[in-house]
C-alpha positions as CSV (number, residue, x, y, z in Angstrom):
1,M,-29.8,13.3,-114.3
2,L,-30.7,17.0,-114.1
3,I,-28.5,19.9,-113.2
4,T,-30.5,23.1,-112.4
5,P,-29.4,26.7,-113.1
6,D,-28.4,26.9,-109.4
7,Q,-26.2,23.8,-109.8
8,I,-28.4,21.5,-107.7
9,I,-28.0,17.9,-109.0
10,W,-31.0,15.6,-109.3
11,V,-30.6,11.9,-110.0
12,L,-33.5,9.7,-111.1
13,G,-33.4,5.9,-110.9
14,H,-35.2,3.0,-109.2
15,S,-34.6,1.2,-106.0
16,H,-34.2,-2.5,-105.8
17,W,-35.4,-4.2,-102.7
18,T,-33.7,-7.6,-102.1
19,D,-36.5,-9.0,-100.1
20,I,-39.3,-8.1,-102.6
21,L,-38.0,-8.7,-106.1
22,D,-41.1,-7.3,-107.8
23,Y,-41.0,-4.0,-105.9
24,Q,-38.7,-1.5,-107.6
25,P,-40.0,2.1,-106.9
26,F,-38.8,5.3,-108.5
27,C,-35.9,6.9,-106.5
28,L,-35.1,10.6,-106.7
29,R,-31.9,11.9,-105.1
30,Q,-30.8,15.5,-104.7
31,F,-27.2,16.7,-104.2
32,L,-25.8,20.1,-103.6
33,P,-23.4,21.7,-106.1
34,N,-20.4,20.2,-104.3
35,G,-21.8,16.7,-104.5
36,V,-22.9,16.4,-100.9
37,P,-26.4,14.9,-100.5
38,D,-29.0,17.6,-99.7
39,T,-30.4,16.3,-96.4
40,T,-33.2,18.9,-96.6
41,F,-34.7,17.1,-99.6
42,G,-37.2,14.3,-99.0
43,N,-36.1,11.7,-96.5
44,N,-32.4,12.6,-95.9
45,S,-31.7,13.5,-99.6
46,H,-33.9,11.0,-101.4
47,L,-37.6,10.3,-102.2
48,L,-38.8,6.7,-102.9
49,F,-42.3,6.4,-104.4
50,N,-44.3,4.0,-106.5
51,F,-47.3,4.1,-108.8
52,L,-48.9,0.7,-108.8
53,G,-46.7,-1.1,-106.3
54,G,-44.7,-3.3,-108.7
55,T,-41.7,-3.0,-111.1
56,E,-41.3,0.5,-112.3
57,A,-39.0,2.1,-114.9
58,P,-38.1,5.7,-114.6
59,A,-37.0,7.4,-117.9
60,R,-36.6,11.2,-117.7
61,I,-36.6,14.1,-115.4
62,C,-37.2,17.8,-116.2
63,Q,-37.7,21.0,-114.1
64,Q,-40.5,23.5,-114.3
65,A,-39.9,27.3,-114.0
66,D,-41.3,27.2,-110.5
67,G,-38.6,24.7,-109.4
68,K,-40.9,21.6,-109.3
69,V,-39.6,18.5,-111.0
70,L,-41.5,16.1,-113.3
71,V,-40.4,12.5,-113.7
72,C,-41.8,10.0,-116.2
73,G,-41.4,6.4,-117.2
74,Y,-43.7,3.4,-116.9
75,T,-45.1,1.1,-114.3
76,L,-46.4,-2.5,-114.6
77,T,-49.9,-3.2,-113.5
78,N,-50.1,-5.4,-110.4
79,T,-52.9,-7.5,-111.8
80,G,-50.7,-10.4,-112.8
81,E,-50.6,-9.2,-116.4
82,H,-47.5,-7.8,-117.9
83,Q,-49.0,-4.5,-118.9
84,D,-46.9,-1.4,-119.1
85,E,-48.7,1.9,-118.1
86,L,-47.5,5.5,-118.5
87,A,-46.3,7.0,-115.2
88,I,-45.7,10.7,-114.4
89,A,-45.1,12.4,-111.1
90,R,-44.4,15.9,-110.0
91,I,-42.2,16.6,-107.0
92,A,-41.9,19.9,-105.0
93,P,-38.4,21.3,-104.3
94,N,-38.5,20.0,-100.7
95,G,-38.9,16.4,-101.9
96,T,-42.6,15.8,-101.5
97,L,-45.1,14.8,-104.1
98,D,-47.0,17.8,-105.4
99,T,-50.7,17.1,-104.8
100,T,-51.8,19.8,-107.2
101,F,-50.7,17.4,-110.0
102,G,-53.4,14.7,-110.5
103,G,-54.6,15.1,-106.9
104,T,-51.8,12.9,-105.4
105,G,-48.7,14.1,-107.3
106,K,-48.8,11.0,-109.5
107,I,-50.8,9.8,-112.6
108,V,-50.9,6.5,-114.4
109,F,-52.5,6.3,-117.8
110,S,-53.5,3.0,-119.3
111,F,-53.7,2.6,-123.1
112,A,-55.5,-0.8,-122.7
113,A,-58.3,0.7,-120.6
114,N,-57.9,4.2,-122.1
115,T,-58.2,5.7,-118.7
116,F,-56.3,7.2,-115.8
117,L,-55.6,4.4,-113.4
118,Y,-54.1,6.5,-110.6
119,P,-55.3,8.3,-108.7
120,N,-58.7,6.7,-108.4
121,R,-60.2,8.6,-111.3
122,L,-61.5,6.9,-114.3
123,A,-61.5,9.7,-116.8
124,Q,-62.6,7.7,-119.8
125,L,-61.1,8.9,-123.1
126,P,-62.3,8.0,-126.6
127,D,-61.1,4.5,-127.7
128,R,-58.0,4.7,-129.9
129,H,-55.3,2.4,-128.6
130,G,-54.8,-1.2,-127.3
131,Y,-52.3,-2.7,-124.9
132,G,-49.3,-1.1,-123.0
133,G,-47.2,1.9,-123.4
134,F,-44.2,3.8,-122.0
135,L,-42.9,7.4,-121.7
136,S,-39.4,8.2,-122.8
137,D,-39.2,12.0,-122.5
138,I,-41.0,14.9,-120.9
139,V,-40.7,18.7,-121.3
140,V,-42.5,21.7,-119.9
141,K,-43.5,24.3,-122.6
142,P,-43.3,28.1,-121.9
143,N,-47.1,28.0,-121.3
144,N,-46.6,25.4,-118.5
145,K,-48.3,22.6,-120.5
146,I,-46.4,19.3,-120.3
147,L,-45.4,17.5,-123.5
148,C,-44.7,13.8,-123.3
149,I,-43.4,11.3,-125.9
150,G,-43.2,7.6,-125.8
151,G,-44.5,4.4,-127.5
152,F,-47.5,2.1,-127.2
153,N,-48.5,-1.3,-128.6
154,N,-51.6,-1.1,-130.8
155,G,-52.0,-4.9,-130.8
156,V,-49.8,-5.4,-133.9
157,N,-46.7,-3.4,-133.3
158,Y,-45.3,-0.4,-131.4
159,L,-46.1,3.1,-132.5
160,G,-44.7,6.4,-131.2
161,F,-47.0,9.0,-129.6
162,I,-47.0,12.6,-128.4
163,M,-49.3,13.7,-125.6
164,Q,-49.9,17.0,-123.9
165,L,-51.0,17.5,-120.3
166,L,-52.4,20.5,-118.6
167,P,-50.4,21.8,-115.6
168,N,-52.7,19.9,-113.3
169,G,-51.9,16.6,-114.9
170,M,-55.0,16.1,-117.0
171,I,-54.9,15.5,-120.7
172,D,-55.1,18.7,-122.8
173,S,-58.0,17.8,-125.2
174,S,-57.1,20.9,-127.3
175,F,-53.9,19.3,-128.4
176,A,-53.8,17.0,-131.5
177,I,-56.7,14.5,-131.3
178,N,-58.1,14.6,-127.7
179,G,-54.7,15.4,-126.3
180,M,-52.7,12.7,-128.1
181,R,-51.3,11.8,-131.6
182,A,-49.9,8.4,-132.7
183,I,-46.8,8.5,-134.8
184,N,-46.1,5.7,-137.3
185,I,-42.3,5.6,-137.2
């Protein structure tokens, strides 16, 4: 949950569809300060969206200075493998995906493939990780760069990591080692 300086209430979760058990998209709801749903936001106060079309797990929400909201978590690949991938989206104040972020408003990063899976860009990064990962928190720095933390499986155990993105959703290669640093906790 996020409460903005103007007392708007944002609630992040995921939706559960009874007829499609594997489809659990992110769900973002907006309420006015008095607790009434804000019907001017998204589709009658809510926005449902998915990354890869399967089970998804939202984790955190934060607001940028311009009023846009970032949400993060993970999504499972829809290839039949149980592979967690990092998922981040940016939403405009009116409840639409912000297409200036990753070209579609959403990005998915795969540790296994070491690439962006979504949108359809394969921005290959130097090999450094194996297997799946997740995001557990996201913040926007004063310079508008986006700092993310989470964990990933290196094939032996889980490690923490910190990653920095540019305001457009691309990895900031000037941060740490090519935009990311593993943390042995």
